[in-house]
Structure formats: C-alpha cells, structure tokens
Backbone bond lengths (Angstrom), bond angles and torsions (degrees), N, CA, C in turn:
res aa  C-N    CA-C-N  psi(-1)  N-CA   C-N-CA  omega(-1)  CA-C   N-CA-C  phi
1 M - - - 1.453 - - 1.526 108.59 -
2 D 1.311 115.81 132.32 1.462 122.40 179.86 1.535 109.00 -91.17
3 I 1.322 117.07 117.94 1.468 121.36 -178.08 1.518 109.11 -115.09
4 K 1.342 115.95 122.92 1.462 121.49 177.03 1.529 108.34 -109.16
5 V 1.320 116.30 126.42 1.466 121.25 179.59 1.524 108.22 -112.07
6 N 1.341 115.60 122.49 1.462 121.86 178.81 1.521 109.20 -118.91
7 S 1.322 116.78 132.95 1.463 120.04 176.85 1.525 108.43 -111.40
8 V 1.330 115.51 132.81 1.462 122.12 -177.12 1.528 108.61 -112.54
9 R 1.329 116.55 128.55 1.470 124.95 178.95 1.528 114.44 69.61
10 F 1.330 117.73 14.97 1.463 121.86 174.13 1.525 108.48 -166.87
11 D 1.323 116.38 166.87 1.467 121.49 176.32 1.515 108.61 -105.16
12 A 1.321 116.04 119.37 1.466 121.04 -179.74 1.523 109.34 -76.58
13 D 1.325 116.81 135.29 1.459 119.92 176.96 1.535 109.76 -80.48
14 Q 1.320 116.16 166.26 1.460 121.00 -175.44 1.526 112.20 -62.94
15 K 1.329 116.98 -33.76 1.467 121.43 -179.99 1.540 110.63 -61.86
16 L 1.325 116.48 -42.75 1.467 121.36 178.74 1.530 110.35 -67.48
17 I 1.309 117.39 -43.01 1.472 121.13 179.36 1.528 110.46 -62.56
18 D 1.341 116.25 -41.59 1.465 120.17 177.78 1.528 111.17 -62.65
19 H 1.338 116.55 -40.31 1.476 121.37 178.68 1.530 110.00 -61.30
20 V 1.326 116.31 -46.55 1.467 121.64 179.90 1.533 110.20 -60.63
21 N 1.332 116.90 -48.04 1.471 120.65 -179.60 1.525 111.45 -60.62
22 K 1.315 116.88 -42.23 1.470 121.47 -179.27 1.523 110.91 -62.86
23 K 1.330 116.60 -48.00 1.472 121.07 -177.48 1.530 111.77 -67.21
24 V 1.322 116.95 -47.97 1.469 120.77 -176.07 1.532 110.93 -67.71
25 S 1.336 117.40 -36.79 1.462 119.43 -178.86 1.529 111.91 -65.50
26 K 1.335 117.72 -24.66 1.468 121.08 177.77 1.522 112.33 -65.27
27 L 1.326 117.75 -19.62 1.468 120.73 178.79 1.530 111.14 -65.01
28 G 1.327 116.76 -21.78 1.456 121.11 177.95 1.522 112.92 -63.92
29 Q 1.339 117.46 -21.06 1.464 121.63 177.69 1.530 111.34 -68.04
30 F 1.326 116.11 -27.45 1.462 120.70 -175.34 1.514 113.06 -88.77
31 F 1.351 116.26 -26.60 1.469 120.24 -179.02 1.527 107.91 -156.17
32 D 1.332 116.83 120.21 1.460 119.51 -175.83 1.526 113.60 -86.11
33 G 1.322 117.62 3.06 1.461 120.86 178.82 1.517 113.91 -90.54
34 I 1.328 117.56 7.65 1.465 120.91 -178.54 1.530 109.03 -74.00
35 I 1.331 115.83 125.31 1.461 121.45 -179.50 1.528 110.00 -80.53
36 G 1.321 115.46 -46.56 1.459 119.45 -177.13 1.511 110.89 -173.85
37 A 1.328 115.08 -175.24 1.456 120.67 179.94 1.523 109.55 -144.75
38 E 1.331 115.28 143.97 1.456 121.63 173.49 1.525 106.52 -116.45
39 V 1.326 115.65 122.58 1.462 120.84 -178.22 1.523 108.51 -115.61
40 Y 1.331 116.28 127.50 1.457 121.63 176.08 1.515 108.43 -115.39
41 L 1.313 115.57 120.65 1.459 121.50 175.82 1.524 106.47 -104.31
42 R 1.321 115.90 119.51 1.463 121.12 -172.00 1.521 109.95 -123.21
43 L 1.319 115.65 135.72 1.460 122.11 176.54 1.521 107.70 -104.32
44 E 1.336 116.33 115.18 1.464 121.20 -179.02 1.524 109.92 -84.47
45 N 1.311 116.55 143.72 1.456 121.36 178.59 1.524 110.46 -90.12
46 V 1.318 115.94 68.40 1.463 121.27 178.15 1.524 108.40 -127.61
47 Q 1.309 116.74 160.63 1.457 121.75 -178.54 1.528 112.40 -81.16
48 D 1.315 116.30 -9.68 1.462 121.94 -179.13 1.526 110.74 -67.63
49 D 1.344 117.71 149.00 1.466 121.93 176.72 1.525 111.32 -64.53
50 E 1.334 116.18 -37.37 1.460 120.66 -177.05 1.529 110.17 -85.61
51 N 1.353 115.96 68.81 1.461 120.28 -176.03 1.526 112.96 -108.19
52 K 1.341 116.62 10.73 1.459 120.28 178.82 1.526 109.73 -104.36
53 I 1.330 115.42 126.77 1.460 121.23 -175.94 1.524 109.52 -120.42
54 A 1.328 115.46 133.51 1.462 121.64 174.12 1.524 107.93 -117.20
55 E 1.333 115.75 124.56 1.460 121.55 175.85 1.522 107.41 -116.06
56 V 1.325 115.82 126.96 1.463 120.24 -179.19 1.520 108.93 -122.81
57 K 1.324 115.52 123.86 1.467 121.93 176.19 1.516 106.68 -112.01
58 L 1.320 116.08 116.79 1.464 122.23 -178.57 1.520 108.41 -97.33
59 L 1.322 116.28 121.30 1.462 121.23 -176.96 1.519 109.99 -89.47
60 I 1.331 115.13 112.29 1.458 122.82 -178.80 1.529 107.41 -126.97
61 P 1.330 118.37 139.37 1.469 120.19 -179.09 1.537 111.52 -54.47
62 G 1.318 115.61 125.27 1.454 120.69 175.91 1.516 114.58 86.36
63 N 1.331 118.13 -18.28 1.465 119.34 -176.36 1.524 109.49 -164.07
64 D 1.336 116.79 122.41 1.460 120.51 175.65 1.521 109.40 -94.78
65 L 1.328 116.35 142.58 1.461 121.77 177.33 1.518 108.59 -104.99
66 F 1.339 116.70 141.59 1.463 120.65 -175.85 1.520 110.81 -135.50
67 V 1.332 115.83 137.39 1.460 121.56 177.98 1.522 108.42 -139.04
68 K 1.334 114.98 140.29 1.465 121.23 176.11 1.520 107.84 -129.14
69 K 1.340 116.36 122.31 1.468 121.34 -179.55 1.519 110.00 -129.27
70 Q 1.335 115.06 145.64 1.462 121.80 -178.65 1.526 109.08 -122.75
71 S 1.345 116.00 139.18 1.458 119.48 -176.53 1.529 110.64 -157.67
72 K 1.343 115.47 -177.83 1.470 120.93 179.12 1.522 112.07 -76.98
73 T 1.344 116.89 -29.40 1.466 120.87 177.72 1.524 109.49 -128.69
74 F 1.323 115.07 155.73 1.463 118.99 178.47 1.521 111.19 -66.15
75 E 1.335 116.27 -37.05 1.462 119.87 -179.99 1.530 110.70 -60.58
76 E 1.332 115.73 -44.59 1.469 120.47 179.98 1.528 110.79 -65.40
77 A 1.325 116.76 -41.12 1.467 120.88 179.55 1.534 110.62 -64.44
78 V 1.325 116.91 -41.42 1.472 120.90 178.37 1.526 110.16 -65.25
79 N 1.332 117.01 -42.87 1.470 120.90 178.93 1.524 111.11 -59.52
80 K 1.336 117.20 -44.89 1.474 121.36 178.74 1.529 110.35 -62.61
81 A 1.337 116.52 -42.95 1.469 120.58 -178.70 1.526 110.78 -63.61
82 V 1.339 116.68 -42.91 1.465 120.63 -179.35 1.529 110.58 -66.40
83 D 1.346 117.16 -40.09 1.469 120.38 177.32 1.525 111.14 -60.47
84 T 1.332 116.32 -42.27 1.469 120.55 178.34 1.527 110.50 -65.73
85 L 1.326 116.05 -40.83 1.465 119.64 -179.82 1.526 112.10 -66.07
86 K 1.330 117.74 -31.69 1.477 120.24 176.96 1.524 109.48 -56.38
87 G 1.333 116.24 -45.61 1.462 120.77 178.79 1.518 111.96 -64.13
88 Q 1.342 116.22 -43.18 1.467 119.94 -179.69 1.526 111.55 -64.56
89 V 1.334 116.22 -41.55 1.468 120.61 179.94 1.525 110.18 -64.77
90 T 1.326 116.68 -42.05 1.461 121.07 179.32 1.529 110.56 -62.57
91 K 1.340 117.04 -44.57 1.470 120.79 177.89 1.527 110.89 -62.12
92 Y 1.334 116.24 -42.85 1.465 120.97 -179.14 1.528 110.19 -62.59
93 K 1.331 116.06 -42.27 1.470 121.36 -179.95 1.522 110.79 -63.45
94 E 1.332 117.14 -42.48 1.466 121.44 178.34 1.529 110.73 -65.08
95 K 1.319 115.58 -37.45 1.475 120.50 178.20 1.531 110.11 -63.11
96 L 1.323 116.56 -39.86 1.466 120.11 178.41 1.517 111.69 -65.41
97 K 1.334 116.65 -40.44 1.463 120.94 179.10 1.527 111.29 -64.85
98 G 1.315 116.90 -31.32 1.463 121.46 -177.73 1.514 113.53 -74.74
99 K 1.335 117.82 -15.08 1.485 120.86 -178.04 1.497 111.86 -73.63
C-alpha cells in the first residue's frame, strides 16, 4: 500500500510520519484491495486545544473512503481516523460480498 503523508502549516517529524504509516498500513489487514492512502495533517490556527486535524483518504477501486478527525495531538487524531476507517472498510467489504 502506498501511503503519502502531507503536513500543512508545519513540518512533521519522522516519528509522527512513522506513526501514521504504521497505523494506516494496518488497514490492509481488513481489506487487501486498498491501493493507497493520502494523509493530511493540518494545524488549525485556533485558540482551542484540539487544533490538530488528521484527514485520511483511502484509495479503493471504485470508491474512496474519507475520514476527518480533530484532536489535541496528531497521534490521537490519526488513531481516531484509522479506527473509523476500520469500520468503513469492513462495511465496504461486506457490501462487495453481497453483490
């Protein structure tokens, strides 16, 4: 699976990029038809503590899945996004089996 990590308004360190790659690559266990993923880590200019946003677009033949999560840390936001995507991937896989 090809995973692209993009950071907006900041430079992501290697530790964060490795965390994102590790978490997103685990989605391949649930569905082997995943082509790749595009991850956008965005820092919002707000006074709120939860100003870190992770957007994950999962590239699947015929249908891309997208999740956007906001949290206090990028790691937490990525974890929430991946957990949500696990459910979406499972539903998509069941939908394919039903055809």
